[in-house]
N, C-alpha and C positions, 0 to 999 in steps of 0.2 A: 440784794448784793452788797457786800462791803469788803474792804481791804483790811485784813487782820495785821499784816506786817509788811513794811517796806524796808528794803536793804539797798544801800548804795556803796559802790567802790569807785573812787576817782571820778565822781560825777560833779561837775561844776566846782564849787568850793569845798566839797566834802571828800576827804581822803577815804573815810568810811563813815557810814551812818546806819543806825538801827532805829526804826520808828515803829513802835507797837501801837496799833489803832484799834478802836472799838466800833461796833455798830452805833448809829446815832451821830451825835454832834462831837466833833473833835476840833478844838481850837488850839492852833499853834501860835504862841505868843513870844515875841522877841523884837528887839529894836531892829530898825532897818539895816540891812547889810549882813545879817548873821546867817543867812541861808535858808530862811523859811520858804521863799518862793522856789528855790532850787529843789526842795523836797517835793512839793506838789507838782512842779514841772516834770520831775522824773516819773511820777505816777501817771500824769497825762501822756508822757511819752510811751509808756507801756500800752496805753489804750489806743493810741493813734499812730505810733512810730514816727512822730514828729514833735517838735517843740512849738509851743505857742509864742515863743519869744524870738527865735532865730530860724533862718531858712535852712541852715546846714548843720551837720552834726559836730563839726570841729569845736565850736565854743562850749559844747557839753562836756568835753574832756578836761579834767583838771590839768592845769599847767604842769608840765614835766612828766605827765603820764601818756601812755600810748593808747589806752583803752579805758572805757567806763563800763561798769556793770550795773544794771538795774534789775532788781528781783522783788516780786511781791507775791504774797499769799492772799488769794481771793476766795471768799466764801459765798456760795450761792446755794440756797436750799440745803444747808448743812453739809454741802459738798465743798471741799477745799481743793483749789488748783494752785500750783506754783508756776508763775510766769517769769521768764528770765530773758533779758536781751543783753548782749555784749556789743557795745557800740565802738566801732573802729573806723575812724575817718579814712577815706581812701581805699577801704576794703569792704567786702560784703559783711554786713552785720550778721551775728549769729543769734539764734533764738532757741529756747527750750520750753517745753510744756511738761511739768512734773518731771524735770530733769532729763527728758527724752529730747534729743536734738530734732528740730524741725527742718524741713527742706528749705523753707523760706521764712524770713521773719514775719511776713504778712499773714502767715497762718495763725498768728496770735490774735489778729484783729477780730473783734466781736466778742471775745471772751470776757475781757474787762471793758465795761462801758463807763465813760466819765463825761461829765459836762463841766468845763472849766471856764470860769469868768474871771478876768483880770483887767487891770487898767489898759493893757494893750488892745483890748477888744473895742475900744473907742474907734479903732480903725474900721470896724464893721460898718460904721455909719459915715465916718469922715474920710475913709481911705479909698484905695483903688478897688475896682471890681474884683480883682483877684482875691481880696480878703473875703468878700461875700461868697465867691465861688468855693473857696476853701471851706468856709463854714458849712455850706450845703453838702459838700462832698464828705466831710467828716461825719455828719449825721447819717448820710446815705450808707457809708461803709459800716458804721456801728449797727445799723439796722439790717444790712445785707452785706456781709463781708466779701462775697464774691465780686462785688462792684469795685473792690480795690484792684482786682485783675483787669477789669474793663477800663478803669482809669489809667492804669499803667500801660495797657495796650494802646489806648488813645494817645497818650503822651509820646510813646515811641513812634507811632504812625505820624504824628504831627511833626516831630523832629526830623524824621526821614523825608517827609513831604516838603517841608520848608527848605531842606538842603537841596532837594531836586528842583524846586522852584528857582532857587538862586542859580544853579548851574544851567537849567533849561533857559532861563531868561538871558544869561550871557550868550549861550549858543544861538538863541533866536536872534539876538541883535547882530550876531556875526554871520547870519545867513544860514545857520544849521539849526534844524528844528526836528526833534523826535520826542514826542510827548507820550509814547506808548508806556514807558515805565511810570510816568507821572499818573497816568490813568489808573494803573494798578493801585497806587497809593491813594488815589481819590476814593476807590472802593473801600480800602481799609479804613481810611479816616471817617468816611460816611457811615460805615457799619458800626464801628466802635462809638462814634459820636452820637449816632441815633439811639443806641442803648443807654448811654450816659444822659442824653438830653431827655429821653422819656422818663428815666428815673428821677431826674431833677424836677421835671414838671409835676410829676405825681407827688413828690415830696413837698413842694411848695403848697400844693392844694391841701395836703394833710397838716402841714406846719402852720398855715395861716391862722386858723382859729385859736391855736395855742398861743401864738405870738400876740394876736390881738387881745386876748384875755389877759395875758401877762402884762402887757403895757398898761391896760386899764387898771390893773391891780397896783402896779408900781407907781403910776402917775395918773391918778383918777381925775386930777384937775386939768389935764391936758386934753387936746383934741384926739380923736381916734387914730389909731395906727393901722396900717395895712401893708401887704406885700404883693408884689407882682413880678413874675419872672420875665425878663426881657431877653429874647433870643436874637442872635445875629441874623437869623432868617427874616426878621421883621414881619412884614405882611405875608411873606411866603410860608410862614409857620402854619402847618395844617391845623384846622380848628375842628374839634369834635364836641358837639353839644353835650355838656354834663360829664365830660371825661377827658382823657389824655390821648393824643394821637398815638398810633401804633409805631413801633420802631421801624417797621417797613415803610410807612408813610413818611416818617421823619428822615429816614435814610435817602429816600427818593428826593425829598425836598433839598437836603444837603447837597446831593450830587448835582441837582439842577442849578443850585446857586453857585457851586464851584465852576460849572460850565459858563454861567453868566459872567462870573468875575475872573475868568481865566486870564484875560489880558492884563487886568490890574494886578493880579497875583504874580504874574511873570515879571511885570515891571518892578514890583516892590520886593519880590523874593520872600513873601510871607503868605500864610494861609489866612484869608480874610473872612472865612465863614466856619462856624463850628462852636461847640460848647466853650472852647477856650476864650471866646470873645463875648460871652454872654454876661449878664449882670442880674442881680436881684434888686429891684427897685424898692426902696423903703419909703413909705408914704405917710405923711402926717397931715390929717385933715385934707385939704384940697390939693396939696402939692408935695414935692419931694422933701424928704428930711435932710438930705445932704445939701449943705450950703444955706439952709434956712432954719434948721432946728437950733435952739439954744444949747448951751453946754449941758444943762440939766436934762433937756429933752433927748439929746444925743446919748447921754449916759443911760437914761431910762430905756431908750430903744435898743441899745446894745445889750443891756441886761435882759430885756424882754425877749430878744432873739435867743439868748442862751436858756432862759427859763422856758421858752416855747419849745426848744429842742429837748429840754429835760422832760417837759410834759408829754411830748410825742413819744419819746423813748419809754417813759413810764407807762404809757398806754399800751405798749407792746407786752406788758406783764412783768417787767423787771425794772426796778428803780436803778438808774445809773448812779455812780458815786458823784455827788455834787461838790465841786471845789470852788470856793470863793476866796480869791487871792487878793487881800488888801482892798476889799470892796467897801466895807462899812465906813472906813475913814472918809470916803468920798461922798457919803450920803448924809443928808440932814436927818434929824431925829425921827421925823414922821416916816421918811422913806426907809430908814433902818428898820423900824418896827414893822412896816408892811412887808418888807423883804423877809424878815425873820419869821413872820407868820406863814409866809408862802413856803418856806423850805424846812420848817421845824420837823415835819413828819417824814422827811426823806429817810431811806434806809441808812444812808451814811452821808454826812456833810463834813467836809474839811474846810476850815476857815483859818486864814492867816491874819494876824493883826499885830500892830506895833505895841498896843496897850490893850489890856483886857476890857477896859471901859468902853472901847469902840464897839464891842459886840453886845447886842441886846440880851438882857437877862433871860428871855424866853429860850434862848439857845444854850441852855444848861447842858452840860455833858463833860467829856474828858478835856482837861486842860494840860497842855504840854508846853514846857518852857524850852525855847531854843536859844542857845547862846553860842558863842564862837566854839564850834567843835563839840558842843555838849547838848544832848537832848535828854530831858528828864521830865517825868510826869509831876505835875504840881502836887506837892504834899506826899510824895513817895520817893523811893530810892531812884537812882539813875535807871533809865529804861534799859532792860535787858530782856533777851528772849532765848529760850533754849534752842530754837531752830537756827539761830545765828545766820540769818538769811544773807547777810552781806559779808560773811567771814572770808569767803574765797577771794583771794587777790586777783587783780586783772591779769597778772602774769601766769596764774594757775588756771585761768579759764580756757578750756579747750573743749571742743565738741567731740565726743567719743564716736568712733566709727560705727556704722550700722552693725547690730548684732552684739556689741559689747555689753557688759553687764549693766552699766549705768544707762545705756540707751535702750533698755528693754522694760522700762517702768510703766509705760502707759500705752494703751491701745488707741493710738491717734487715728487709726482707720475707722474706729467706731463713730467718730464725729468728724465729718469732713467740713471744716470751717470755710473752705474755699468754695463750696458749692451750696451750702445750706444757709438760709437766712437765720439771723440770730434768734428770732422767736421760735425757731424749730430746734434749736440746740438742746439736747437732753444731757444735762451734766451728769446724770447717773450712768450714762453710757461710757464715760471716760473711766475705764477700769484699769487697775494695776495688773495687767497681764503681760506676758512676754511677747509683745509686739512692738515694732518700731514704725515710725512714719514712712510711708512709701509714696507720699504725694509728690507730684512733679510740678 
């Protein structure tokens, strides 16, 4: 898999941008502040529908604009797909696949798979548990896009349950108590939470050997690394020898713990049990990495997590696009060379660097100069592309109604990305027929 072309309109600092890419290594070179990271951030957004730098979409829109557009041509097994997202803060974002409007933006998830490592990823080791949960969930959704719906359902149930806990707690203290509606949302939270928890537990078991091996490759002089999922269920987490508990068993355990913690939850007005309170323990040698690992060890562990995710996704049979944003400047020469050797054979690697000298010579490939508002291939004319992926302005971006000429380009019903794991997606089934998406 690789991205052939990336086009932006009013995304971050770019009024418009056209970036032609090749399979193999692509190095974007330019001084700090010229927009290199904004380019790779946009590509990561298409893969995850979120930014690795900010929690909301508002900062992604160029100042003075109302909307940003990100569009990319993605090639897999000689089959090209065009992905588009129009980002409009405060409104529902709109998405297209091969110019056909999708019912939901999340129907794009799983088509383009990326693994992005950036300086912000130090938070995976030093930051809050939410950073590590997000990492796990991004890998989960890339491998099984339907879990995006599970996560969304869980988040909605959690929000509703917390609201009911607050109101029920107030009513209880005033002598009025009716918990029947809360019990309904207990079932909802436990059901969706059990499915998410089972998927995370399985993922950690699959991910562990890849992360352990990646850390040993990046930091061979350090002690061994390991991973352990820590559930809010604690000792109440069902144990299955050599496997992962079933969703049914996990759901029963979550419900039982909700009952046990009912009084405390009513007093505090928050849900005290569920995947939203879980963590991924990062272990170095005999103890935790957080709070004890050196800066170099923390950096290596964060990198190993992303490389481990890359290895697991690759084991599914399709290389994700690997993005290394300003990574080599943070590494000494020996770690630069080890990292370069690990990633050189990926289907596509995108690297950003302030100076070309930061990138090891083994990563030879396409060089692109990025200056203020100008993208050009080193040694050639300014980058241009006949597809003109980013030419449509934000003001012109509208989703055509079902049945219109432009909304009949792709048979999206042939591949249901909401129900099928990524490894089962047959790109050859996405045909240019007169069908439109009817997914709800």
